[in-house]
N, C-alpha and C positions, 0 to 999 in steps of 0.2 A: 298293615301294609298289604296291598293286593298284588298277587303275582300274575303277570300276563303271559300267555302262551305266545312264543315267537317261533313259528315253524321253520324259519330260515336259519336260525342260529346253529353254529357248529356244535357237535357233540363228540369231541375227541376222546374223552374217557370211555364213553359208551361203546364207540367203535373199537377202541383198543381192547377192552375187555371181551367184546364179541370175537374179534379176530384171534386173540390169545386163546380163548376157549376152543375155537375151531382148530387152530394150529396144534394145540396140545392133544386134541382128540385124533387128528389126522396123522401127525408126525410122531409124537411120543407114544401114544397108546398103540399105534400100529407096530411100533418097535417092541414094546413090552408085552403086548397081547392083552386081551380083555377078559382073561380068566381072573379069578380072585387074586392070584399071585401077581398077574400082570398089572392089574389095577393098583395093587399096593406098590409095585415098582414105579408106577406113574405118579404116586403121591396120594392115593386114596386114604380115607380114614379107617383106622382100626384102633379102638380105644386102648387095648393093651399096649400097642406100640407107642401111642401117645403118652401113656403113663410111664413107659420105659425111657422117655426122654425125647421121642421124635415129635416135638411140638410143631415142627414145620407142617405136619399134616393138617393141622387146623386151618391153615390157609391154602396149602397146595390142593387139598381135596376139592376146593371150589372149582377147580379147572378139570377135574376128572369126571368123565361121563361113561355110563355103562353100555350104552347102545346108541345107534343112530337116532331112534325116536326120542331118547332121553335128551340128547344134545339139541335136536331139532326143536323140540317143544320149549326147552329153556332159552334157546337163542331167539326164537320168535318172541317169547315173553320179554326178554331183555330188550329187544328192538322196539317193542311197543312202549317200553318205559323210558326211552331216551328223553322223553319230555321232562323227566325229573332233572336231568342235567341242565336243560334249558331254563328251567324255573329256579333252580337252587344253586347254580354255578358248578363248574367243573371240579374245583377242589372239594366241595362238600359232597358231590356225587361219588368221588373216589372214596372218601371216608365212609360214607353211607354204605357203599357196596361191600367194602372190605370188612368193616366192623360188623355189619349185619350178618354176613356170611360166616365170620369167625365165631360170633356168639351163637348162631344157629348150630354150628358144628359142635361147639363145646357143650351146649345144652342137650344135644342128642346122645352124648356119650353114655349117660346112665340108662337110657332107654334102649340103646342098641349096643350093649356091652361087648358083643363078639361079632358084630356085623362089619363087613367091608362096605363102605359107602362113599359116595362122592356126588358132586353136582353143584351147580350154581344156584339151586333153588332157594337156599337161605338168603343169599345176597339179593336175589331177584324179589323175594318176598319183603326184604328190607326196602327196596324201591317202591313196592306196592304199598307198604306201610307208610312211606313218606307221602304218597299220593292220598292215601286215606286220611292221614293226619291233616294235610292241607285242606281236604274237603270238609272235615269235621270242624276246622277252625274258620270255616266260611270263606275260603279262598276261591272256591268254585261255585257255580250255580247249583241249586238243589238237585237238578236232574243228573249232574255229573256225580255228586255225592251218592245219590241213589244207585246209579250204575255201578259205582265202586263197591257199595255194600252188597249188591247182587253178585258181583264177581267173587267177593270174599265168601259169601254163603256157598256158592258153587264149589269153591276150592275146599272149604271145610267139609262139605259132603264127600268130595273125592278123597280127601285125606282119611276121613272116618271109614269109608268103604274099603280103603286099602291099608288098614293098619297092619304093620308087620312088613310091608313092602315099600312104603313111603316114609321118609324121615319127617313125619308130621311135626315133631317137636322142633326140628330145625326150621321148618316153615314158620311156625308160630314164634319161635325165638327171633328169627330174622325180621318178621313183620313188626313185632313189638319194639325191637331195637331201632328199626328204621323210623317208626312213628315217634319214639322218644327223642332220637337224634334230631329229627325235623322240628319237633317242638322246641328243643334247645336252640336250634339255628334260627328259627323264625322269631321266637319270643325273647331270647336272652343273649345269644352270642352271634352277632352278625359280622364280627371282625374278620375281614378277608385274610390278612396275614396269618391269623391263628389257624384257619382252616387250610391254608396253603401249607403251613408247617406240619400239621397233622397228616395231610394227604401225602406229603413227601415221606413221612415215616411209614405210612401204609404201603406206599409203592416200594420202598426199600425192603420192608418186611416181606411183602409178597414175592419180590424178585429173589430174595435170599431163600425163602421157603421153596420156591420152584427149583432153584439150583440144588438145594439139599435133597429134594425129592429125586433128582437125577443121579446124585452121586452117593447117596446113603444105601448101603447094602441091607437087605432084609436079614433078620436073625436066621440062624440055621434052622431048617425044618419048615420054613414058609415058602 
């Protein structure tokens, strides 16, 4: 089945995630501060806290950004990938975004064991992985596939040149997750009620995680 780009279709999930990211940065992080402690109060990742039971950080960290440049770059990237929602439906877009971001954060834990981290990059790379998977399955013309491969190569170079400052494993984990989920969607499970159900679970889990981030105190000494 070929997917057609429809430029006028609404993208409610894409805009919701974008607005939520910006609102979290402007409202919540302005209140908590953007020091390491402030970022943790806003829901950032810290593997020891996750291991102590604060699992909500695996999702809440996707909405925490460390600087204006960080959120600006991520939100521009997210905006350019709204096409994924138009191509693959809103319920699947929600599942793709949340699960890719969560898997990216989980996989980053052994590589950044004591680092405070956050950002939507894992989720965004999941969307990019979806586009790449569609291209490799022949859903786009060859020139689109080649452009995506060039963008991927550029991002790999950026990640390698910034080891220790960029959660490259979260990017890689998010991208692979997004590609695999898209393969499942396109080739095996196109049942819309199924993806609606999973997307509802993802939305509830995300909302609960953000609420827990706001009300859970940090351990003494942080």
